DRENTI-32808 format. One record per residue (C-alpha): residue number from 1; residue in three letters; chain; x, y, z. Coordinates in Angstrom, 3 decimals, always signed. Example, Ala and Ser with C-alpha at 12.3 -4.5 7.8 and 13.67 -1.06 7.14 Angstrom:
BEGIN
   k   r c     east    north       up
   1 ALA A  +12.300   -4.500   +7.800
   2 SER A  +13.670   -1.060   +7.140
***
This chain:
BEGIN
   k   r c     east    north       up
   1 UNK A  +13.441  +95.455 -108.731
   2 UNK A  +11.734  +98.379 -107.289
   3 UNK A  +13.078 +102.020 -106.682
   4 UNK A  +13.122 +101.222 -103.237
   5 UNK A  +15.228  +98.135 -103.510
   6 UNK A  +17.622  +99.633 -105.791
   7 UNK A  +17.991 +102.932 -103.485
   8 UNK A  +19.067 +100.652 -100.704
   9 UNK A  +21.212  +98.478 -102.759
  10 UNK A  +22.674 +101.629 -103.999
  11 UNK A  +23.756 +102.775 -100.109
  12 UNK A  +24.863  +99.618  -99.246
  13 UNK A  +27.083  +98.844 -102.342
  14 UNK A  +28.502 +102.882 -101.954
  15 UNK A  +29.414 +102.292  -98.094
  16 UNK A  +30.888  +98.772  -98.496
  17 UNK A  +32.996 +100.236 -101.677
  18 UNK A  +34.363 +102.778  -99.499
  19 UNK A  +35.091 +100.986  -96.294
  20 UNK A  +36.069  +97.774  -97.837
  21 UNK A  +37.271  +98.263 -101.592
  22 UNK A  +38.755 +101.738 -101.876
  23 UNK A  +39.467 +102.124  -97.993
  24 UNK A  +39.235 +105.780  -98.110
  25 UNK A  +36.537 +105.263  -95.253
  26 UNK A  +34.547 +108.191  -95.492
  27 UNK A  +31.620 +107.058  -93.960
  28 UNK A  +33.679 +106.307  -90.768
  29 UNK A  +34.636 +109.997  -90.319
  30 UNK A  +33.748 +112.559  -87.865
  31 UNK A  +34.166 +115.578  -90.746
  32 UNK A  +31.701 +113.665  -93.028
  33 UNK A  +29.032 +113.436  -90.555
  34 UNK A  +29.472 +117.337  -89.529
  35 UNK A  +29.165 +118.373  -92.977
  36 UNK A  +26.725 +115.819  -94.835
  37 UNK A  +23.890 +117.776  -93.132
  38 UNK A  +24.723 +120.874  -95.486
  39 UNK A  +24.647 +118.383  -98.500
  40 UNK A  +21.338 +116.981  -97.421
  41 UNK A  +19.730 +120.510  -97.084
  42 UNK A  +20.669 +121.142 -100.636
  43 UNK A  +19.539 +117.878 -101.479
  44 UNK A  +16.289 +118.518 -100.016
  45 UNK A  +15.886 +122.075 -101.617
  46 UNK A  +16.828 +120.771 -104.922
  47 UNK A  +14.514 +117.524 -104.741
  48 UNK A  +11.651 +119.704 -103.169
  49 UNK A  +11.871 +121.716 -106.274
  50 UNK A  +11.820 +119.071 -108.758
  51 UNK A   +9.252 +116.895 -107.417
  52 UNK A   +7.111 +119.385 -105.814
  53 UNK A   +6.452 +121.252 -109.114
  54 UNK A   +5.929 +118.308 -110.827
  55 UNK A   +8.639 +118.215 -113.178
  56 UNK A   +9.638 +114.313 -111.653
  57 UNK A   +7.157 +111.886 -111.246
  58 UNK A   +7.027 +108.573 -109.504
  59 UNK A   +5.003 +105.486 -110.172
  60 UNK A   +3.350 +105.083 -106.552
  61 UNK A   +3.912 +101.450 -106.740
  62 UNK A   +7.459 +101.496 -107.103
  63 UNK A   +8.411 +103.770 -104.160
  64 UNK A   +7.423 +103.784 -100.194
  65 UNK A   +5.255 +106.528 -100.550
  66 UNK A   +7.242 +108.106  -97.767
  67 UNK A   +8.525 +111.921  -98.558
  68 UNK A  +10.091 +114.576  -96.965
  69 UNK A   +9.700 +118.080  -98.135
  70 UNK A   +7.962 +116.458 -101.323
  71 UNK A  +11.276 +114.196 -102.150
  72 UNK A  +10.885 +110.346 -101.545
  73 UNK A  +13.049 +108.750  -99.332
  74 UNK A  +14.563 +106.623 -101.904
  75 UNK A  +15.708 +109.867 -103.705
  76 UNK A  +17.512 +111.237 -100.183
  77 UNK A  +19.014 +107.287 -100.239
  78 UNK A  +20.098 +107.354 -103.727
  79 UNK A  +21.881 +111.051 -102.927
  80 UNK A  +23.619 +109.454 -100.060
  81 UNK A  +25.000 +106.718 -102.083
  82 UNK A  +26.348 +109.081 -104.729
  83 UNK A  +28.002 +111.399 -102.223
  84 UNK A  +29.585 +108.883 -100.512
  85 UNK A  +30.764 +107.070 -103.749
  86 UNK A  +32.129 +110.545 -105.244
  87 UNK A  +34.002 +111.495 -101.580
  88 UNK A  +35.670 +107.908 -101.497
  89 UNK A  +36.744 +108.217 -105.107
  90 UNK A  +37.915 +111.936 -104.726
  91 UNK A  +39.930 +110.696 -101.137
  92 UNK A  +41.531 +107.959 -102.765
  93 UNK A  +42.730 +109.470 -106.081
  94 UNK A  +43.961 +112.667 -104.726
  95 UNK A  +45.726 +110.520 -102.133
  96 UNK A  +47.273 +108.329 -105.006
  97 UNK A  +48.364 +111.485 -106.853
  98 UNK A  +51.581 +113.288 -106.532
  99 UNK A  +51.350 +116.584 -104.929
 100 UNK A  +51.233 +119.845 -106.422
 101 UNK A  +53.650 +123.101 -106.195
 102 UNK A  +53.392 +124.432 -102.900
 103 UNK A  +50.918 +127.465 -103.309
 104 UNK A  +51.970 +129.354 -100.392
 105 UNK A  +56.007 +128.800 -101.153
 106 UNK A  +57.926 +131.611 -103.105
 107 UNK A  +57.285 +132.071 -106.884
 108 UNK A  +59.266 +130.612 -109.195
 109 UNK A  +62.325 +132.975 -110.743
 110 UNK A  +61.802 +134.016 -114.127
 111 UNK A  +63.261 +132.159 -117.034
***
């Protein structure tokens, strides 16, 4: 499997897990798409530093060769998949956990 195929598989799997398995549906929300450009910008910055300075190298036979600010598009796809899966799990687990104390409520009386 090439790096490109693995990246595309990762995106498809993350979206399917988000929408159908975990059912948090992060990718269907407006908030995700309004905030994703911020994440994307930092991903380009970090990828640009790592790949532009030669810290990370890629076998040209395993990638498409399309780059955005030094970053192969496959890296951007993997980043998207990781963000989607992380946020999906976060939303799902936070919905399953009991709420903590209200931080804006009155302080607890001393013992």
